C-alpha positions in Angstrom: 0.0 0.0 0.0 2.8 2.4 0.9 4.6 1.8 -2.5 1.3 2.4 -4.4 0.7 5.6 -2.5 4.2 6.8 -3.2 3.9 6.0 -6.9 0.6 7.8 -7.1 2.0 10.9 -5.4 5.0 10.9 -7.8 2.7 10.5 -10.8 0.6 13.4 -9.6 3.6 15.6 -9.1 5.0 14.8 -12.6 1.6 15.5 -14.1 1.3 18.9 -12.3 4.8 19.9 -13.4 4.1 19.0 -17.0 0.8 20.9 -16.9 2.5 23.9 -15.3 5.3 23.7 -17.9 2.8 23.7 -20.8 0.8 26.6 -19.3 4.0 28.6 -18.9 5.2 27.7 -22.4 1.9 29.0 -23.8 2.1 32.2 -21.9 5.6 32.9 -23.1 5.1 31.9 -26.7 2.0 34.1 -27.0 4.3 37.1 -26.2 3.7 37.3 -22.5 6.0 37.2 -19.5 5.6 35.7 -16.1 6.7 36.3 -12.5 6.6 33.8 -9.6 3.6 35.5 -8.1 1.7 35.4 -11.5 2.6 31.7 -11.9 1.2 31.0 -8.4 -1.9 33.1 -8.9 -2.7 32.1 -12.5 -1.6 28.5 -12.6 -1.1 27.3 -9.0 2.6 26.8 -9.7 4.9 27.2 -6.7 8.1 26.4 -8.6 8.4 28.7 -11.5 12.2 28.7 -11.6 12.2 24.9 -11.9 9.7 24.9 -14.8 11.7 27.6 -16.5 14.8 25.4 -16.1 12.8 22.5 -17.7 11.8 24.7 -20.6 15.3 25.9 -21.2 16.6 22.3 -21.2 14.0 21.7 -24.0 15.6 24.5 -26.0 13.5 27.5 -25.3 15.5 30.8 -25.0 14.1 32.4 -21.9 15.6 35.5 -20.4 14.9 37.1 -17.1 14.8 40.6 -15.8 15.1 41.5 -12.1 12.3 43.9 -11.1 11.6 45.7 -7.9 8.4 46.6 -6.1 7.4 47.7 -2.6 5.9 45.1 -0.3 2.4 45.9 0.8 3.1 44.1 4.0 6.5 45.4 5.1 6.8 48.5 3.0 10.3 47.4 2.0 11.7 46.9 -1.5 11.4 43.4 -2.8 13.1 42.0 -5.9 11.8 39.2 -8.2 12.4 37.8 -11.6 10.2 38.3 -14.7 10.8 35.7 -17.4 10.1 36.2 -21.1 11.3 34.8 -24.4 14.5 36.1 -25.8 16.1 36.4 -29.2 19.4 35.9 -27.5 20.7 32.3 -27.9 22.6 32.4 -24.5 19.4 31.1 -22.9 18.9 34.2 -20.8 20.9 33.1 -17.8 22.3 36.6 -17.1 20.2 39.0 -15.2 19.4 42.4 -16.5 19.0 45.5 -14.3 15.6 46.2 -12.9 13.5 48.0 -15.5 12.7 50.9 -13.2 16.5 51.6 -12.7 17.3 51.8 -16.4 
């Protein structure tokens, strides 16, 4: 019983990650971008960076830009990544400066 439960859990996790990956792929290929908060809110995906890594390994050229905002809770500046498709073939591993500091 324990082995079957573990297999079921692993299958469900694999299915969710593939579903999340496909949803993120569609968002990016339709010209959009995505942040971790948007991935959680829109798709229920807690592990955006992992799904981005999976998509990069499949050959997608995804860049990221570090953005800043002010936390509504603490009032402090927070930084987060925004991912988008890139024409650059380096796979977008290098971070750009926050768009509001350019």
